[in-house]
C-alpha positions as CSV (number, residue, x, y, z in Angstrom):
1,M,101.4,91.6,123.5
2,S,100.2,90.3,127.1
3,L,97.6,87.4,127.3
4,I,95.5,90.1,128.8
5,E,95.4,92.6,125.9
6,R,95.0,89.8,123.5
7,R,91.8,88.6,125.4
8,V,90.1,91.9,126.3
9,P,89.6,92.5,122.6
10,R,88.2,89.6,122.2
11,L,86.0,89.7,124.8
12,A,84.9,92.7,123.1
13,R,84.1,91.2,120.0
14,W,82.4,88.1,122.2
15,W,80.1,91.3,124.3
16,R,79.3,93.0,121.1
17,G,78.3,89.4,119.3
18,R,76.0,89.1,122.2
19,R,74.5,92.1,121.7
20,G,74.9,93.4,125.3
21,T,71.8,92.2,126.4
22,W,71.1,91.9,130.1
23,W,71.4,88.2,130.9
24,W,74.5,88.3,129.5
25,A,75.6,91.2,132.4
26,I,74.7,88.8,134.6
27,V,77.0,86.2,133.7
28,V,79.8,88.5,133.2
29,I,79.4,90.6,136.5
30,V,76.8,89.4,138.5
31,V,77.9,85.1,138.5
32,P,81.5,86.0,139.7
33,V,80.8,88.2,142.6
34,A,78.1,86.1,143.7
35,I,80.7,83.4,143.5
36,V,83.6,85.6,145.4
37,A,80.7,86.6,147.8
38,G,80.4,83.2,148.5
39,T,83.3,81.9,148.3
40,A,84.3,84.3,151.0
41,V,81.6,83.8,153.5
42,T,82.5,80.3,153.2
43,L,86.1,80.7,154.2
44,L,85.5,83.3,156.8
45,L,83.1,81.1,159.0
46,S,85.6,77.9,158.2
47,L,88.6,80.0,159.6
48,V,87.0,81.9,162.2
49,D,85.1,80.7,165.1
50,A,81.5,82.5,165.4
51,G,79.7,80.8,168.0
52,D,77.9,83.9,168.8
53,P,74.9,84.4,166.2
54,K,76.3,88.4,166.1
55,N,79.5,87.1,164.9
56,R,78.3,85.2,162.4
57,I,76.2,87.7,160.6
58,E,79.6,90.5,161.1
59,L,81.0,87.7,158.8
60,I,78.1,87.0,156.6
61,K,78.4,90.9,156.2
62,T,82.1,91.0,155.5
63,G,82.3,88.8,152.8
64,L,79.3,90.0,151.0
65,T,81.1,93.1,151.5
66,V,84.0,91.6,149.7
67,G,81.8,90.8,146.9
68,A,80.5,94.0,146.3
69,G,84.3,95.4,146.1
70,T,84.9,92.7,143.8
71,G,81.6,93.6,141.7
72,G,82.7,97.2,141.7
73,V,86.3,96.4,140.8
74,V,85.3,94.5,138.0
75,A,82.6,97.6,136.8
76,L,85.6,99.7,137.3
77,V,87.5,97.5,134.1
78,L,84.7,97.4,132.0
79,A,83.9,101.3,132.2
80,G,87.8,101.6,131.8
81,R,88.0,99.4,128.6
82,R,85.1,100.7,127.3
83,Q,86.5,104.1,127.7
84,W,90.0,103.0,126.3
85,S,87.8,101.2,123.5
86,T,85.7,104.3,122.2
87,E,89.4,106.3,122.2
88,H,91.3,104.2,120.3
89,D,88.3,103.6,117.9
90,A,88.6,107.7,118.0
91,A,91.7,107.8,117.6
92,E,92.2,105.2,114.8
93,R,89.2,106.8,112.9
94,R,91.3,110.6,113.2
95,M,94.5,109.1,111.9
96,T,92.4,107.3,108.9
97,E,91.1,110.7,108.2
98,L,94.0,112.3,108.5
99,Y,95.8,109.3,105.7
100,V,92.9,109.7,102.9
101,K,93.0,113.4,103.4
102,A,96.7,113.2,103.0
103,V,96.5,111.0,100.2
104,E,93.9,113.0,98.2
105,Q,96.4,116.0,98.6
106,L,99.0,114.3,96.6
107,G,96.3,114.0,93.5
108,S,96.2,117.9,93.7
109,D,97.2,120.5,90.7
110,K,99.0,122.4,93.4
111,A,102.3,122.2,94.8
112,A,101.5,123.4,97.6
113,V,98.9,121.0,98.6
114,R,100.8,117.9,97.1
115,H,103.8,119.9,100.0
116,G,101.0,119.4,102.9
117,G,100.0,116.1,101.9
118,L,103.5,115.0,102.1
119,Y,104.1,116.4,105.9
120,A,100.7,114.9,107.2
121,L,101.5,111.7,106.1
122,E,105.0,112.4,107.7
123,R,103.2,112.8,110.9
124,V,101.0,109.9,110.7
125,A,103.7,107.7,110.2
126,Q,106.0,109.3,112.6
127,D,102.7,108.4,115.4
128,N,101.7,105.4,114.2
129,P,104.9,103.2,113.9
130,D,102.5,100.2,112.0
131,H,101.6,102.5,109.3
132,R,105.2,103.5,108.4
133,Q,105.8,101.3,106.0
134,T,102.1,101.9,103.5
135,V,102.9,105.9,104.3
136,V,106.8,105.1,102.5
137,N,105.1,102.7,99.8
138,V,102.8,105.8,99.4
139,L,105.9,108.5,98.7
140,C,107.5,105.4,96.6
141,A,104.8,105.3,94.3
142,Y,104.6,109.1,94.2
143,L,108.1,109.3,93.1
144,R,107.2,106.5,90.8
145,G,105.0,108.6,89.1
146,P,106.3,110.3,85.7
147,F,107.7,113.1,85.6
148,T,109.6,115.9,82.9
149,L,112.7,117.5,83.8
150,P,112.4,121.6,83.0
151,G,113.3,122.4,80.4
152,E,113.5,119.0,78.5
153,Q,111.9,117.9,75.4
154,R,108.4,116.7,76.0
155,P,106.1,114.4,73.6
156,R,103.3,116.1,72.0
157,Q,100.1,116.3,74.0
158,R,97.3,114.5,72.5
159,R,94.6,116.6,72.2
160,G,91.3,116.6,74.5
161,I,93.8,114.6,77.4
162,R,94.4,116.1,80.4
163,R,97.9,115.5,81.5
164,P,98.4,114.7,85.5
165,L,99.4,116.9,87.9
166,A,98.3,120.0,85.5
167,P,95.7,122.4,86.3
168,A,93.4,122.8,83.7
169,P,92.1,125.8,84.2
170,R,95.1,127.7,84.3
171,G,97.4,126.4,81.6
172,G,95.9,122.5,80.9
173,V,94.1,121.0,78.0
174,S,91.0,123.2,77.6
175,S,88.6,123.3,75.2
176,T,87.5,127.1,73.4
177,P,83.6,127.8,72.9
178,Q,84.3,129.4,69.3
179,T,85.5,126.1,67.6
180,G,85.5,123.7,70.3
181,Q,88.9,122.2,69.5
182,T,91.3,121.8,72.4
183,E,94.3,123.9,73.5
184,N,97.5,122.5,74.8
185,P,99.6,124.4,77.7
186,T,102.6,126.7,76.6
187,V,106.2,125.3,77.4
188,A,106.4,128.2,79.5
189,E,103.6,126.9,81.6
190,L,104.8,123.3,81.3
191,D,108.4,124.6,82.7
192,D,106.7,126.3,85.6
193,E,104.9,123.1,86.5
194,A,107.8,120.8,86.3
195,R,109.8,123.4,88.6
196,Q,107.3,123.0,91.3
197,E,106.7,119.5,91.2
198,R,110.4,118.7,91.5
199,E,110.7,120.8,94.7
200,V,107.6,118.7,96.1
201,R,109.7,115.4,94.5
202,L,113.0,116.8,96.7
203,T,110.4,117.1,99.8
204,A,109.7,113.5,99.5
205,Q,112.4,112.5,98.8
206,R,113.8,114.5,102.3
207,I,111.4,113.1,104.3
208,I,112.1,109.5,102.8
209,A,116.0,110.0,104.1
210,A,115.6,111.4,107.3
211,H,113.4,108.9,108.7
212,L,116.2,106.3,107.5
213,K,119.0,107.6,109.4
214,P,119.2,106.0,113.1
215,G,121.7,108.3,114.1
216,K,125.6,108.0,115.6
217,D,124.5,105.4,117.9
218,S,122.3,102.3,115.5
219,D,122.0,100.7,118.7
220,H,120.3,103.2,120.1
221,P,118.5,105.3,117.3
222,V,116.8,108.6,117.5
223,D,113.2,108.8,117.4
224,T,112.6,109.7,114.2
225,F,114.3,106.2,112.5
226,W,111.7,104.6,111.0
227,A,113.4,100.5,111.3
228,N,112.9,97.9,108.8
229,L,111.5,99.6,105.7
230,D,111.5,97.9,102.2
231,L,112.0,101.3,99.2
232,D,110.3,100.4,95.7
233,L,111.7,102.9,93.9
234,T,111.4,101.1,90.7
235,G,111.3,103.2,87.1
236,A,111.4,106.7,89.5
237,T,113.4,109.3,88.6
238,L,115.2,110.7,91.5
239,I,117.3,114.2,91.6
240,D,120.2,114.6,93.9
241,F,119.1,111.6,95.8
242,N,121.0,111.4,98.9
243,L,120.5,108.2,101.2
244,D,124.0,108.8,103.0
245,D,124.1,106.6,106.6
246,T,120.8,105.2,106.0
247,H,119.3,102.0,107.1
248,L,116.9,100.0,105.5
249,R,115.9,96.9,104.8
250,T,115.9,96.3,101.3
251,G,116.2,99.0,98.1
252,T,114.5,98.3,94.6
253,F,115.8,100.8,91.8
254,A,115.3,98.7,88.8
255,N,115.2,100.9,86.3
256,T,115.5,104.0,87.9
257,V,117.4,107.2,87.0
258,F,118.9,109.2,89.3
259,I,119.3,113.5,87.7
260,G,122.4,114.9,89.0
261,D,124.8,113.4,91.5
262,T,123.8,110.3,94.0
263,W,125.3,109.4,97.5
264,F,125.0,106.3,98.9
265,F,127.8,106.7,101.4
266,A,127.8,104.2,103.9
267,V,124.6,103.0,103.7
268,N,123.3,99.7,105.1
269,F,121.3,97.5,103.1
270,Q,120.2,94.6,105.8
271,E,118.7,92.5,103.0
272,Q,119.1,92.9,98.7
273,A,119.9,95.8,96.9
274,D,118.5,95.8,93.6
275,F,119.5,98.2,90.3
276,T,119.2,96.4,88.1
277,D,119.1,98.8,84.6
278,A,119.0,101.6,87.0
279,S,120.9,105.2,85.5
280,F,123.2,107.3,87.3
281,V,123.6,110.6,85.3
282,G,126.6,112.1,87.6
283,D,128.5,110.9,90.0
284,A,127.4,107.7,92.3
285,E,128.9,107.6,95.5
286,F,128.8,104.2,97.5
287,I,131.7,104.8,99.4
288,G,131.7,102.4,102.7
289,A,128.2,101.1,101.9
290,R,127.6,97.7,103.5
291,F,125.0,94.9,100.8
292,A,124.2,92.2,103.7
293,G,122.1,90.9,101.2
294,Y,122.4,89.9,97.4
295,A,123.1,93.3,95.2
296,W,122.4,93.5,91.8
297,F,123.7,96.3,89.1
298,N,123.4,94.3,86.3
299,G,122.8,96.7,83.0
300,T,123.6,99.4,85.5
301,S,125.1,102.8,83.5
302,F,127.4,105.5,85.1
303,A,127.7,108.2,83.3
304,E,129.7,109.7,85.3
305,E,132.4,108.8,88.5
306,A,131.2,105.9,90.6
307,W,133.1,105.4,93.5
308,F,132.6,101.9,96.0
309,S,135.7,102.4,97.9
310,N,135.5,100.5,100.8
311,A,132.1,98.7,100.1
312,R,131.6,95.5,101.6
313,F,129.4,93.0,99.5
314,T,128.7,90.2,102.0
315,Q,126.0,88.1,99.1
316,D,126.2,87.3,95.3
317,T,126.7,90.5,93.5
318,Q,126.5,91.2,90.2
319,F,127.5,94.0,87.8
320,R,127.1,92.3,84.5
321,K,126.9,94.2,81.7
322,A,127.2,97.4,83.4
323,R,128.5,100.3,82.3
324,F,131.2,102.6,83.6
325,T,131.1,105.6,81.7
326,G,134.0,107.3,84.1
327,D,135.8,106.0,86.2
328,A,135.3,103.6,88.8
329,R,136.8,103.1,91.8
330,F,136.3,99.7,93.7
331,N,140.0,100.2,95.7
332,G,139.6,98.4,99.0
333,A,136.8,97.0,98.7
334,S,135.5,93.3,99.7
335,F,133.0,90.6,97.7
336,A,132.4,87.9,99.9
337,G,129.8,86.3,97.7
338,Y,130.3,85.2,93.9
339,T,130.9,88.2,91.8
340,T,130.8,89.1,88.1
341,F,131.4,92.0,86.3
342,S,130.8,89.5,82.8
343,D,130.5,91.8,79.5
344,A,130.9,95.4,81.9
345,S,132.3,97.6,80.2
346,F,134.8,100.5,82.0
347,T,135.7,103.4,79.5
348,K,138.0,105.3,81.8
349,H,140.0,104.4,84.8
350,A,138.9,101.2,87.1
351,D,140.4,101.1,90.2
352,F,140.5,97.6,92.3
353,N,143.7,98.2,94.4
354,E,143.2,95.9,97.6
355,S,139.7,94.8,96.4
356,S,139.0,91.2,97.9
357,F,137.4,88.2,96.3
358,T,136.9,85.6,99.0
359,K,134.5,83.4,96.5
360,H,134.7,83.6,92.5
361,A,134.9,86.1,90.3
362,A,134.1,86.5,87.4
363,F,135.3,89.0,85.0
364,L,134.2,87.1,81.3
365,G,134.3,89.4,78.3
366,T,135.1,92.6,80.4
367,S,135.9,95.3,78.5
368,F,138.1,97.9,79.8
369,A,139.3,100.7,77.5
370,G,140.9,102.6,80.3
371,R,144.0,101.4,82.5
372,A,142.5,98.7,84.9
373,Q,144.8,98.9,88.1
374,F,144.0,95.4,90.4
375,I,147.4,96.1,92.4
376,E,147.4,93.6,96.0
377,A,144.3,92.6,94.8
378,S,143.4,89.3,96.3
379,F,141.1,86.2,94.6
380,N,140.7,83.7,97.4
381,A,138.6,81.2,95.2
382,G,139.6,82.1,91.2
383,V,139.4,84.4,88.7
384,Q,138.0,83.9,85.3
385,F,139.2,87.0,82.9
386,N,138.6,84.9,79.7
387,G,137.7,86.7,76.8
388,A,138.3,90.7,78.3
389,S,140.4,92.9,76.6
390,F,142.6,95.5,78.4
391,K,144.1,98.7,77.0
392,G,146.7,99.1,80.5
393,A,146.4,97.1,83.0
394,S,148.5,96.1,86.5
395,F,148.2,93.5,89.0
396,K,151.4,94.1,90.7
397,G,151.5,92.5,94.5
398,A,148.0,91.3,93.6
399,S,147.4,87.4,94.9
400,F,145.5,84.4,92.8
401,N,144.7,81.7,95.1
402,G,142.1,79.7,93.5
403,D,141.9,78.3,90.0
404,N,142.5,81.3,87.5
405,S,141.8,81.4,83.6
406,A,142.5,84.2,81.4
407,R,142.4,82.3,78.1
408,E,141.7,84.4,74.8
409,T,142.5,87.8,77.5
410,G,143.6,90.8,74.9
411,F,146.5,93.0,76.6
412,S,146.9,96.3,73.6
413,T,149.2,98.0,75.7
414,D,151.4,97.0,78.9
415,A,150.2,94.5,81.3
416,S,152.0,94.1,84.6
417,F,152.1,91.3,86.8
418,I,154.7,92.0,88.7
419,G,155.0,90.0,92.2
420,V,152.2,88.4,91.6
421,S,151.3,85.4,93.3
422,F,149.5,82.3,91.6
423,T,149.0,79.4,93.6
424,S,147.0,77.3,92.0
425,W,146.3,76.1,88.0
426,T,146.2,79.4,85.8
427,S,145.8,79.6,82.3
428,F,146.9,82.1,80.3
429,A,146.0,80.4,76.8
430,R,145.6,82.2,73.3
431,A,146.2,85.5,75.2
432,S,147.8,88.2,73.6
433,F,150.4,90.8,74.9
434,A,150.9,93.4,72.3
435,M,153.2,95.4,74.4
436,D,155.5,94.7,77.8
437,A,154.1,92.2,79.5
438,R,156.4,91.9,83.2
439,F,155.8,88.9,85.2
440,S,159.2,89.6,86.7
441,K,159.0,88.6,90.7
442,A,155.8,86.6,90.1
443,R,155.7,83.4,91.9
444,F,153.7,79.6,89.7
445,T,152.8,77.4,92.3
446,K,151.1,75.1,90.1
447,D,150.9,74.1,86.5
448,T,150.3,77.5,84.5
449,Q,149.5,77.6,80.8
450,F,151.0,80.0,78.3
451,T,149.6,78.0,75.1
452,D,149.5,79.6,71.3
453,V,150.0,82.9,73.6
454,T,151.5,85.7,71.4
455,F,153.7,88.0,72.6
456,V,154.5,90.8,70.6
457,R,157.8,92.1,72.8
458,K,159.7,89.8,74.9
459,P,158.5,89.0,78.1
460,D,160.3,90.0,81.5
461,L,160.2,87.2,83.5
462,S,163.5,88.5,85.7
463,D,163.4,86.4,89.0
464,A,160.2,84.9,88.2
465,V,159.8,81.1,89.9
466,F,158.3,78.5,88.3
467,E,158.1,75.8,91.6
468,L,157.0,73.3,88.6
469,G,159.8,74.4,86.1
470,M,159.2,76.7,83.2
471,P,156.4,75.7,81.1
472,E,157.4,74.9,77.2
473,S,155.3,76.9,75.6
474,L,156.4,79.8,77.7
475,R,159.7,78.9,77.2
476,A,159.7,78.7,73.1
477,H,158.1,82.1,73.0
478,V,161.4,83.4,75.1
479,A,163.9,81.4,72.6
480,E,161.3,83.0,69.9
481,A,162.0,86.3,71.2
482,D,165.4,86.1,71.6
483,D,165.8,84.8,68.0
484,P,165.5,88.1,65.6
485,D,165.1,85.7,62.3
486,R,162.4,83.9,64.3
487,A,160.6,86.4,65.5
488,G,160.7,88.0,62.5
489,A,159.2,84.9,60.6
490,G,156.9,85.3,63.2
């Protein structure tokens, strides 16, 4: 905002504060004009040789003309300012009236009216960039409202209590004149209202998503893009939610229920994203997503497939106690901050192939009931798998460059560490390998512990390299596996 734009409103407030009296008009207009006219006359008389009295009179006339012109300019400026102020105030009133009416429409018991309210709010936000966050807040608040899907069981209605967004004349709670008792709406009426409300909510979702897409060139976004917006959809019920290729500042989806499939393909969270205790009923797609701030998925449940392939996590990332019932794919994902999957559970396949962890990673107590793959993954600052359980695991070609610990980790089926590089201290103390344990071509650069490790079968150490020598605890296990009598006694 320029200096003039800042000063004009101040002048208007100052003028209103003076109640626009005539003597203040003299101060604002007449006095400056008199000063300009006097200055002009003085300069003309001093700079021009006016020995002839007639010339002096002409110079004085010229100076007064300059002063009169200045007065006209000032008057025009004030008139223009007054006209602009009037039009601006009128536009603000129209915008406010449209906004208030649109919000009132959202409370209607008619779906068509609620649709109209959503589109009216969209128009307000598109025409008034300063009010876009406010409009988005209203849309999010609407989506946070209670909603039951068509066909789902509903809680028993309490007599005399009217349901939100349900029309009383057609099927809401009403009173019969004979008995004075209230009547609840039928299941068919509830399902019909739920279907209509579902369409309204889908419209609200589409409006939000449409205006978070910058287009193909994010440096030159389309006119319909609303930048730097925050979404707060805490506890909302979202249906087939699609934020593909969108940019937003923050996203709060704590305790949100995602019905159907959900798409966050290539979404860009400029700041934090919170999915704490959210529930994804269908597939969840975060392929190529960008999380520039903190990302929280603590307690989040994924009922079907969860796709985080090639996702980028720039800050700390937490999947503590997350539940993956379907396949979980993090192949090619990069985690630049501290990362934890502690106490998370993977029921089916878990794919972390070629993923990278720049800072420390924790999988403490994590359960892998399906096969877990970390093929060619890189752990650059150490990782902890203490207390984790694997049904089948492959770390083929992975690199562990920080201190690593897999204490008390259980491998109930085969475990493959073929070609793995351990460049720092590593511990498998009290780990258990129920089937094949393959460490062929693995390289151990620093101290490695295999204290109290249980091998049901002889570990495969072919072509493995221990630069500090094979640990005595591991050597004893190999010798025991080679001696049938000792193995049977064990």
